[in-house]
C-alpha positions as CSV (number, residue, x, y, z in Angstrom):
1,X,73.1,72.1,110.8
2,X,75.4,73.4,108.1
3,X,75.2,77.1,107.3
4,X,75.9,78.8,104.0
5,X,78.0,82.0,104.1
6,X,77.0,84.4,101.4
7,X,79.4,86.9,99.9
8,X,77.8,89.9,101.6
9,X,80.5,92.3,100.6
10,X,82.3,95.1,102.3
11,X,79.4,96.0,104.6
12,X,79.4,92.6,106.3
13,X,83.2,92.7,106.7
14,X,83.0,96.1,108.4
15,X,80.2,95.0,110.7
16,X,82.0,91.8,111.6
17,X,85.3,93.7,112.4
18,X,83.6,96.3,114.5
19,X,81.7,93.6,116.4
20,X,84.9,91.7,117.1
21,X,86.6,94.9,118.4
22,X,83.8,95.7,120.8
23,X,83.6,92.1,122.1
24,X,87.4,91.8,122.6
25,X,87.4,94.9,124.9
26,X,85.0,93.2,127.3
27,X,83.6,96.5,128.4
28,X,80.3,97.2,130.2
29,X,77.1,97.7,128.3
30,X,77.1,101.5,128.6
31,X,80.7,101.7,127.3
32,X,79.9,99.4,124.4
33,X,77.0,101.6,123.4
34,X,79.2,104.7,123.5
35,X,81.8,102.9,121.3
36,X,79.1,101.9,118.8
37,X,77.9,105.4,118.6
38,X,81.4,106.6,117.9
39,X,81.8,103.9,115.2
40,X,78.6,104.8,113.5
41,X,79.7,108.5,113.4
42,X,82.6,107.4,111.3
43,X,80.7,105.0,109.0
44,X,76.9,104.8,108.6
45,X,77.2,101.2,107.7
46,X,77.7,100.5,111.4
47,X,74.5,102.2,112.4
48,X,72.6,98.9,112.7
49,X,75.2,96.8,114.5
50,X,73.6,97.4,117.9
51,X,70.3,96.0,116.6
52,X,72.0,92.7,115.8
53,X,73.7,92.0,119.1
54,X,71.6,93.9,121.8
55,X,68.3,92.5,122.7
56,X,67.1,95.8,124.1
57,X,67.9,97.9,121.0
58,X,65.1,100.0,119.5
59,X,65.7,98.6,115.9
60,X,62.8,97.0,114.0
61,X,64.2,93.5,114.3
62,X,66.7,93.0,117.0
63,X,67.9,89.5,117.6
64,X,65.5,88.8,120.4
65,X,62.5,90.3,118.6
66,X,63.4,88.3,115.5
67,X,63.8,85.2,117.6
68,X,60.4,85.8,119.2
69,X,58.7,86.3,115.8
70,X,60.1,83.0,114.5
71,X,59.3,81.0,117.6
72,X,55.8,82.5,117.8
73,X,54.8,80.9,114.5
74,X,54.8,77.1,114.6
75,X,54.0,75.0,111.6
76,X,50.4,74.5,112.4
77,X,49.3,78.2,112.3
78,X,48.2,80.1,109.3
79,X,49.4,83.6,108.3
80,X,46.8,86.2,109.2
81,X,48.0,88.6,106.6
82,X,50.7,89.1,104.0
83,X,52.3,91.5,106.4
84,X,52.7,88.8,109.0
85,X,54.4,86.5,106.4
86,X,56.7,89.4,105.4
87,X,57.5,90.1,109.0
88,X,58.5,86.4,109.4
89,X,60.7,86.5,106.3
90,X,62.3,89.7,107.6
91,X,63.1,88.0,111.0
92,X,64.7,85.1,109.2
93,X,66.9,87.5,107.2
94,X,67.9,89.3,110.4
95,X,68.9,86.0,112.1
96,X,70.8,84.8,108.9
97,X,72.7,88.1,108.8
98,X,73.6,87.8,112.5
99,X,74.9,84.2,111.9
100,X,77.0,85.5,109.0
101,X,78.4,88.2,111.3
102,X,79.0,86.0,114.3
103,X,81.0,83.6,112.2
104,X,84.0,86.0,112.8
105,X,83.5,85.9,116.5
106,X,82.7,83.2,119.0
107,X,79.5,84.1,120.9
108,X,78.4,80.5,121.3
109,X,75.2,81.4,123.2
110,X,73.8,83.7,120.5
111,X,75.0,81.4,117.8
112,X,73.1,78.4,119.3
113,X,70.0,80.4,119.8
114,X,70.2,81.7,116.2
115,X,70.6,78.3,114.8
116,X,67.7,77.0,116.8
117,X,65.6,79.8,115.5
118,X,66.6,79.1,111.9
119,X,65.8,75.4,112.3
120,X,62.3,76.3,113.6
121,X,61.9,78.8,110.7
122,X,63.0,76.3,108.1
123,X,60.5,73.7,109.4
124,X,57.8,76.3,109.1
125,X,58.9,77.5,105.7
126,X,59.3,74.0,104.3
127,X,55.6,73.3,105.2
128,X,54.7,76.7,103.7
129,X,56.6,75.8,100.6
130,X,54.8,72.5,100.2
131,X,51.4,74.1,101.0
132,X,51.9,76.9,98.5
133,X,53.0,74.5,95.7
134,X,50.0,72.2,96.3
135,X,47.3,74.8,96.8
136,X,48.3,77.0,94.0
137,X,48.8,74.4,91.3
138,X,46.5,75.2,88.3
139,X,44.7,72.1,86.8
140,X,45.4,71.6,83.1
141,X,42.6,72.7,80.8
142,X,42.9,70.0,78.2
143,X,39.8,71.0,76.3
144,X,41.1,74.5,75.9
145,X,44.4,73.3,74.7
146,X,42.9,71.0,72.1
147,X,40.7,73.8,70.9
148,X,43.8,75.9,70.2
149,X,45.7,73.2,68.4
150,X,45.8,73.3,64.6
151,X,45.0,69.9,63.1
152,X,45.9,68.4,59.8
153,X,43.8,65.5,58.5
154,X,44.7,63.3,55.5
155,X,42.4,60.8,53.9
156,X,42.6,57.9,51.6
157,X,40.1,55.3,50.2
158,X,40.2,52.0,51.9
159,X,40.4,48.7,50.1
160,X,37.2,47.2,48.9
161,X,37.6,43.6,48.3
162,X,39.2,40.4,49.4
163,X,42.8,40.7,50.4
164,X,45.0,38.1,52.1
165,X,48.0,38.1,54.3
166,X,49.3,41.5,55.4
167,X,46.2,43.3,54.3
168,X,43.4,41.1,55.5
169,X,42.9,43.1,58.7
170,X,41.4,45.9,56.7
171,X,38.5,43.7,55.8
172,X,35.9,44.3,53.1
173,X,34.3,47.7,52.8
174,X,32.1,49.4,50.2
175,X,33.6,51.1,47.2
176,X,34.5,54.8,47.8
177,X,34.9,54.5,51.5
178,X,37.4,56.7,53.0
179,X,39.9,56.3,55.8
180,X,41.0,59.4,57.7
181,X,44.4,59.8,59.2
182,X,45.1,62.7,61.5
183,X,48.6,64.0,61.4
184,X,48.3,65.5,64.9
185,X,48.3,69.1,65.8
186,X,50.5,72.1,66.5
187,X,50.5,75.2,68.7
188,X,50.9,78.8,67.7
189,X,54.0,80.5,69.0
190,X,51.9,82.5,71.4
191,X,50.6,79.4,73.3
192,X,51.4,79.3,77.0
193,X,50.0,77.9,80.2
194,X,50.2,78.9,83.8
195,X,51.2,76.0,86.1
196,X,51.2,77.9,89.4
197,X,49.0,80.9,90.4
198,X,51.1,83.9,89.5
199,X,50.4,85.6,92.8
200,X,52.1,82.7,94.7
201,X,55.3,82.6,92.7
202,X,57.0,85.5,94.5
203,X,56.2,83.9,97.9
204,X,57.7,80.6,96.7
205,X,60.8,82.4,95.6
206,X,61.2,84.2,98.9
207,X,60.9,80.9,100.8
208,X,63.3,79.1,98.4
209,X,65.9,81.9,98.8
210,X,65.8,81.6,102.6
211,X,65.9,77.8,102.6
212,X,68.9,77.9,100.3
213,X,70.7,80.5,102.4
214,X,70.1,78.4,105.5
215,X,71.6,75.3,104.0
216,X,68.3,73.5,103.3
217,X,68.9,73.0,99.6
218,X,68.2,69.3,99.9
219,X,64.8,69.7,101.6
220,X,63.9,72.4,99.1
221,X,64.8,70.2,96.2
222,X,62.8,67.2,97.6
223,X,59.7,69.2,98.3
224,X,59.7,71.0,95.0
225,X,60.5,68.1,92.7
226,X,58.1,65.6,94.4
227,X,55.2,68.0,94.2
228,X,55.8,69.2,90.7
229,X,56.4,65.7,89.4
230,X,53.0,64.8,90.9
231,X,51.4,67.8,89.3
232,X,52.8,67.0,85.9
233,X,51.7,63.4,86.3
234,X,48.2,64.7,86.8
235,X,48.6,66.8,83.6
236,X,49.6,63.7,81.6
237,X,46.7,61.8,83.0
238,X,44.3,64.6,81.9
239,X,45.9,64.3,78.4
240,X,45.0,60.6,78.4
241,X,48.5,59.2,79.1
242,X,48.3,56.1,81.3
243,X,51.2,54.7,83.2
244,X,51.4,51.4,81.5
245,X,54.3,48.9,81.5
246,X,55.8,47.8,78.3
247,X,54.1,44.4,78.7
248,X,50.7,46.0,79.2
249,X,51.1,48.1,76.0
250,X,51.9,44.9,74.0
251,X,48.5,43.5,74.9
252,X,46.5,46.5,73.7
253,X,44.3,45.8,70.6
254,X,45.1,47.9,67.6
255,X,42.0,50.2,67.7
256,X,42.8,51.1,71.3
257,X,46.5,51.4,70.6
258,X,45.8,53.7,67.7
259,X,43.9,56.1,70.1
260,X,46.7,55.9,72.6
261,X,49.3,56.7,70.0
262,X,47.3,59.8,68.9
263,X,47.1,60.9,72.5
264,X,50.8,60.3,73.0
265,X,51.6,62.5,70.0
266,X,49.5,65.3,71.4
267,X,50.9,64.8,74.9
268,X,54.5,65.0,73.7
269,X,53.9,68.4,72.0
270,X,52.0,69.7,75.0
271,X,54.5,68.4,77.5
272,X,57.5,69.9,75.8
273,X,56.1,73.2,74.4
274,X,53.8,74.1,77.2
275,X,54.2,72.1,80.4
276,X,58.0,71.7,80.6
277,X,58.6,75.2,79.0
278,X,56.3,76.6,81.7
279,X,58.0,74.5,84.4
280,X,61.4,75.7,83.2
281,X,60.3,79.4,83.6
282,X,58.9,78.6,87.0
283,X,62.2,77.0,88.1
284,X,64.3,79.8,86.7
285,X,62.2,82.4,88.6
286,X,61.9,80.6,92.0
287,X,65.6,79.5,92.0
288,X,67.1,82.5,90.4
289,X,69.5,82.8,93.3
290,X,70.7,79.2,92.9
291,X,70.9,78.3,89.3
292,X,72.4,74.8,89.8
293,X,69.6,73.8,92.3
294,X,67.1,75.2,89.8
295,X,68.5,73.0,87.1
296,X,68.5,70.0,89.4
297,X,64.8,70.6,90.3
298,X,63.8,71.0,86.7
299,X,65.7,68.0,85.5
300,X,64.1,65.8,88.2
301,X,60.7,67.1,87.3
302,X,61.2,66.8,83.6
303,X,62.5,63.2,84.0
304,X,59.3,62.2,85.8
305,X,57.2,63.8,83.0
306,X,59.2,62.3,80.1
307,X,59.7,58.8,81.5
308,X,56.1,57.4,80.9
309,X,56.1,58.9,77.4
310,X,59.4,57.1,76.6
311,X,58.2,53.8,78.0
312,X,55.1,53.9,75.8
313,X,57.2,54.7,72.7
314,X,59.6,51.9,73.5
315,X,56.7,49.5,73.8
316,X,55.4,50.5,70.4
317,X,58.9,50.1,68.9
318,X,59.2,46.5,70.0
319,X,55.6,45.6,69.2
320,X,54.3,43.5,66.3
321,X,54.8,45.4,63.1
322,X,52.0,46.0,60.6
323,X,51.4,48.4,57.8
324,X,48.6,50.2,59.6
325,X,51.0,51.3,62.3
326,X,53.5,53.0,60.0
327,X,51.8,56.4,59.8
328,X,51.3,56.5,63.6
329,X,55.0,55.6,64.2
330,X,56.1,58.3,61.7
331,X,53.8,60.8,63.5
332,X,55.4,59.8,66.8
333,X,58.9,60.1,65.3
334,X,58.0,63.6,63.9
335,X,56.5,64.7,67.2
336,X,59.6,63.7,69.2
337,X,62.0,65.0,66.6
338,X,60.2,68.3,66.7
339,X,60.4,68.8,70.4
340,X,63.9,67.3,70.9
341,X,65.8,70.6,70.4
342,X,63.5,72.3,72.9
343,X,64.1,69.5,75.4
344,X,67.8,69.6,74.9
345,X,67.8,73.4,75.4
346,X,65.9,73.1,78.7
347,X,67.1,69.8,80.3
348,X,70.8,69.9,81.4
349,X,70.8,66.2,82.3
350,X,72.6,64.3,79.5
351,X,71.1,61.1,80.8
352,X,67.5,62.2,80.2
353,X,68.4,63.8,76.8
354,X,70.3,60.6,75.8
355,X,67.2,58.5,76.6
356,X,65.0,60.8,74.4
357,X,67.5,60.5,71.5
358,X,67.6,56.8,71.9
359,X,63.9,56.4,71.7
360,X,63.8,58.8,68.7
361,X,66.3,56.6,66.9
362,X,64.4,53.5,67.8
363,X,61.2,55.0,66.4
364,X,63.0,55.8,63.2
365,X,64.3,52.2,62.9
366,X,60.8,50.9,63.6
367,X,59.4,53.1,60.8
368,X,62.0,51.8,58.4
369,X,61.4,48.2,59.4
370,X,57.6,48.6,59.1
371,X,58.0,50.2,55.6
372,X,60.3,47.3,54.5
373,X,57.7,44.7,55.7
374,X,55.0,46.5,53.8
375,X,57.1,46.3,50.7
376,X,57.6,42.6,51.2
377,X,53.9,42.1,51.8
378,X,53.0,43.9,48.5
379,X,55.5,41.7,46.7
380,X,54.3,38.5,48.2
381,X,50.5,39.0,48.4
382,X,49.1,35.9,46.7
383,X,45.3,36.1,46.8
384,X,44.0,33.8,44.0
385,X,40.5,34.9,43.6
386,X,40.1,37.0,40.4
387,X,38.2,40.3,40.7
388,X,34.7,40.0,39.3
389,X,34.3,42.0,36.0
390,X,38.0,42.8,35.8
391,X,37.6,45.5,38.4
392,X,40.4,47.3,40.2
393,X,42.1,45.0,42.7
394,X,41.8,45.9,46.4
395,X,45.6,45.5,46.6
396,X,46.0,48.2,44.0
397,X,43.6,50.6,45.7
398,X,45.1,50.0,49.1
399,X,48.7,50.3,48.1
400,X,48.3,53.4,46.0
401,X,46.3,55.2,48.6
402,X,48.8,54.1,51.2
403,X,51.7,55.3,49.0
404,X,49.9,58.6,48.3
405,X,49.7,59.2,52.0
406,X,53.4,58.3,52.5
407,X,54.4,61.1,50.3
408,X,53.3,63.5,53.0
409,X,56.1,62.1,55.1
410,X,58.7,62.6,52.3
411,X,61.0,64.8,54.4
412,X,61.1,62.3,57.3
413,X,61.4,59.2,55.1
414,X,64.2,60.8,53.0
415,X,66.1,61.4,56.3
416,X,65.5,57.8,57.5
417,X,66.2,56.1,54.2
418,X,69.1,58.2,53.1
419,X,71.8,55.6,53.6
420,X,69.7,52.5,52.9
421,X,70.8,50.3,49.9
422,X,68.1,48.8,47.7
423,X,68.1,46.4,44.7
424,X,67.1,48.5,41.7
425,X,67.6,45.8,39.1
426,X,63.9,45.5,38.5
427,X,63.5,49.2,37.8
428,X,63.2,50.1,34.2
429,X,65.0,53.5,34.5
430,X,68.4,54.7,33.5
431,X,71.2,55.2,36.2
432,X,71.3,59.0,35.9
433,X,67.6,59.3,36.5
434,X,67.7,56.9,39.4
435,X,70.6,58.8,40.9
436,X,68.8,62.1,40.7
437,X,65.7,60.7,42.6
438,X,65.3,61.2,46.3
439,X,65.5,58.1,48.6
440,X,61.8,58.0,49.1
441,X,61.1,58.4,45.4
442,X,63.4,55.4,44.7
443,X,61.6,53.3,47.3
444,X,58.2,54.3,46.1
445,X,59.1,53.5,42.5
446,X,60.4,50.1,43.6
447,X,57.2,49.5,45.6
448,X,54.9,50.5,42.7
449,X,57.0,48.3,40.3
450,X,56.4,45.4,42.7
451,X,52.7,46.2,42.7
452,X,52.6,46.2,38.9
453,X,54.4,42.8,38.7
454,X,51.8,41.5,41.2
455,X,48.9,42.8,39.2
456,X,50.3,41.3,36.0
457,X,50.6,38.0,37.8
458,X,47.0,38.3,39.0
459,X,45.8,39.0,35.5
460,X,46.7,35.4,34.6
461,X,43.9,34.2,36.9
462,X,41.4,35.1,34.1
463,X,40.9,32.5,31.4
464,X,39.6,35.1,29.0
465,X,42.6,37.0,27.5
466,X,40.3,40.0,26.7
467,X,39.4,40.2,30.3
468,X,43.1,40.1,31.3
469,X,43.6,43.3,29.4
470,X,40.6,45.0,30.9
471,X,41.9,44.1,34.3
472,X,45.3,45.4,33.5
473,X,44.0,48.6,32.0
474,X,41.8,49.2,35.0
475,X,44.6,48.7,37.5
476,X,47.4,50.5,35.6
477,X,45.3,53.5,34.9
478,X,44.3,53.7,38.6
479,X,48.0,53.7,39.5
480,X,48.7,56.4,36.9
481,X,45.9,58.6,38.1
482,X,47.0,58.3,41.7
483,X,50.5,59.3,40.7
484,X,49.5,62.1,38.4
485,X,47.0,63.7,40.8
486,X,49.3,63.9,43.8
487,X,52.8,64.7,44.9
488,X,53.8,61.3,43.6
489,X,53.8,62.8,40.1
490,X,56.6,65.2,41.1
491,X,58.6,62.3,42.7
492,X,58.3,59.9,39.8
493,X,58.3,62.4,36.9
494,X,56.3,63.0,33.7
495,X,58.2,60.4,31.8
496,X,57.0,57.6,34.1
497,X,53.4,58.8,33.7
498,X,53.8,58.9,29.9
499,X,55.1,55.3,29.8
500,X,52.3,54.0,31.8
501,X,49.7,55.7,29.7
502,X,51.3,54.2,26.6
503,X,51.0,50.8,28.4
504,X,47.3,51.3,28.9
505,X,46.9,52.1,25.1
506,X,48.8,48.9,24.3
507,X,46.5,46.9,26.5
508,X,43.5,48.5,24.8
509,X,44.8,47.4,21.4
510,X,45.4,43.9,22.7
511,X,41.9,43.8,24.1
512,X,40.4,44.7,20.7
513,X,42.4,42.0,19.0
514,X,41.5,39.4,21.6
515,X,37.8,40.3,21.9
516,X,36.7,41.4,18.4
517,X,38.9,39.6,15.9
518,X,36.5,36.6,15.6
519,X,33.5,38.9,15.0
520,X,35.4,41.0,12.5
521,X,36.5,37.9,10.6
522,X,32.8,37.2,9.9
523,X,32.6,40.5,8.0
524,X,35.5,39.8,5.5
525,X,34.9,39.0,1.8
526,X,37.3,36.0,1.8
527,X,35.5,32.7,1.3
528,X,32.2,34.1,0.3
529,X,32.5,32.7,-3.3
530,X,31.7,35.7,-5.5
531,X,31.1,39.4,-5.7
532,X,28.4,41.5,-4.1
533,X,25.8,40.2,-6.6
534,X,26.6,36.5,-6.9
535,X,27.9,35.6,-3.4
536,X,26.8,32.3,-1.9
537,X,23.6,32.9,0.1
538,X,24.4,30.0,2.3
539,X,27.8,31.5,3.2
540,X,26.3,34.9,3.7
541,X,23.7,33.5,6.0
542,X,26.4,31.7,8.0
543,X,28.5,34.9,8.2
544,X,25.6,37.0,9.5
545,X,24.5,34.3,11.8
546,X,28.1,33.9,13.2
547,X,28.5,37.6,13.6
548,X,25.2,37.9,15.5
549,X,26.3,35.0,17.8
550,X,29.7,36.6,18.4
551,X,28.2,40.0,19.1
552,X,25.5,38.7,21.4
553,X,28.1,36.6,23.4
554,X,30.4,39.6,23.7
555,X,27.4,41.7,24.8
556,X,26.3,39.1,27.3
557,X,29.8,38.8,28.8
558,X,31.2,42.3,28.6
559,X,28.2,44.2,29.9
560,X,29.1,42.4,33.1
561,X,32.7,43.7,33.0
562,X,33.5,46.9,34.8
563,X,35.6,49.8,33.7
564,X,35.2,52.3,36.5
565,X,37.0,55.2,34.8
566,X,34.4,57.0,32.6
567,X,37.0,58.3,30.2
568,X,38.6,54.9,29.6
569,X,35.2,53.3,29.3
570,X,34.2,55.9,26.6
571,X,37.5,55.5,24.7
572,X,37.1,51.7,24.6
573,X,33.6,52.0,23.2
574,X,34.8,54.5,20.6
575,X,37.6,52.2,19.6
576,X,35.3,49.2,19.3
577,X,32.8,51.3,17.3
578,X,35.5,52.5,14.9
579,X,36.5,48.9,14.2
580,X,33.2,47.2,14.2
581,X,30.5,49.6,12.9
582,X,32.2,50.6,9.6
583,X,33.1,46.9,8.8
584,X,29.5,45.9,9.6
585,X,28.0,48.7,7.6
586,X,30.2,48.0,4.6
587,X,29.5,44.2,4.7
588,X,25.8,44.7,5.1
589,X,25.7,47.3,2.4
590,X,27.3,45.0,-0.1
591,X,25.4,41.8,0.7
592,X,22.1,42.8,2.3
593,X,20.2,42.8,-1.0
594,X,21.0,39.2,-1.7
595,X,19.4,38.0,1.5
596,X,16.4,40.4,1.6
597,X,15.0,38.8,-1.6
598,X,14.6,35.6,0.3
599,X,12.5,34.5,3.2
600,X,13.4,35.2,6.9
601,X,15.9,37.8,6.0
602,X,15.4,39.4,9.4
603,X,16.6,36.1,11.0
604,X,20.1,36.8,9.6
605,X,20.3,40.6,9.4
606,X,19.1,41.2,12.9
607,X,20.8,44.5,13.6
608,X,21.4,47.8,11.9
609,X,24.6,49.6,12.4
610,X,22.7,52.0,14.6
611,X,21.5,49.1,16.7
612,X,25.0,47.9,17.3
613,X,26.3,51.3,18.1
614,X,23.5,51.7,20.7
615,X,24.3,48.3,22.2
616,X,28.0,49.1,22.6
617,X,27.0,51.8,25.1
618,X,26.0,49.0,27.5
619,X,29.5,47.5,27.7
620,X,31.7,47.8,30.8
621,X,28.9,49.0,33.1
622,X,29.1,46.0,35.4
623,X,25.4,45.0,34.7
624,X,25.0,41.8,32.7
625,X,22.7,42.0,29.7
626,X,21.2,39.6,27.2
627,X,20.1,40.3,23.6
628,X,16.9,38.3,23.0
629,X,15.8,40.5,20.0
630,X,17.0,43.6,18.3
631,X,15.8,47.0,19.6
632,X,14.4,47.7,16.2
633,X,13.9,45.4,13.2
634,X,15.5,46.1,9.9
635,X,13.1,47.0,7.1
């Protein structure tokens, strides 16, 4: 058994020298005692030397009495009291001190007996060390931890219609439904957790100190690291972390995987900021006399705790990419990036820290790749079924709510996308403005531009050009509102918003022209064949009849169209009214008298201006209507 000599200082050297002098004289016992008495009168540090080498000394722990105390307590007996344990520790200290002193001399009999006693003591203390670690481990209170965590939840409306390709997994849900995305949680600075009963920590330290002094560092390391690794494994299990292989993770369905990713994010924070921080403090205290051994014990324990977390993250990284995973991957990246400095400050193993940094980089690359695939999916989404009533397309809803949520990750995405090159040729923005934008702002601008192009392409699915403009107005306005009412507005700027609002106004003008030009043409004087008093009655009847037919057809069709935004809906009705009502009132005022003198005047002049104005209020509500007769007959 190897022994470890401690630097016991001048006192040990004086004791050893005096001991050597006495032994070398080979004098009888009585003479030795007299010599020791003389020595002690010169230096009080020699007062205890007799206790160490004479079995019949009256000192509290002579060698023989220390030996008896150690051999009396085998590994199967329990301590009757703390005093008995302290007595045992004191006996071990006495024997270790004797071994240090005898190293100068050559009393083989006492040395052999001392080493035998130490072996027996270490066997007992190793068992005690193991028992104390196991019996005093405090189970993790996960419910209490979760209760103290501060959560941040984000929400966004889900899509509500048919979507193909990348987006079809989100299915068809009712309008106004909301998806919630929880960003995870954080702890206050005061959060802490006891891993071992505080009353047992000093006893563990006492045992560790004696095992280290006796040369039992390896046994101490193995017992501590094995038991503490098992304890932290139990903590991870309580937090919902299963030990899954990468292949097993790949087979998990998304709904279950999403839950596992959320648990992983929480577990990473708890493991680093509470479990491993507590474990580090425990190691530092128990192994305060052997810093290197303490670091080794902590590194081994930390490696066992971190490994299953890293395996899961690596499995997520190499798994199938889909847009729904991006936020969870970013959450995982943020969680690991947040705890990395803490881990690096605690763990001295470069191998372990290197693995953590490698997984962090891989999560970042996975996030970037998933984002790029989402961009491609938006650009290439090719569903061919037009939205009923010109409604907002589910692609628009989904992408804009998705983008709005992405803004919350701007800091992370700016860091990940900082050095990425993108093709900005399709962006209608000057170089200086583009250069001043952050990386995520440029990417989101490009993504929204792709969405706008896709929406414009989908507008061509409608045969009715007027409905194309309603569809474009609905979708562009929705995009503008999502930008304006969120942090997106700050990223893209006021000028971007103004341009899109101008675009909506242009679409409104185009709608009026496409939808009402034919009806308004019926109210023009050209081709009537005379003035207000001698116009052709046949022509007037045809004009009124044609206008009625146009208006009734528009009413029938456009009451079924849907403009969800109340302000846009009202503005369209006002624009129509300003164009149609004055023209109709003027035309009817000039020519009404010529028809009223004849029979069946009500057949042609079916509506008053007030009737028309009232009917216009039914447009764009998404409820088809039919005009069988006027609400009130003209007099």
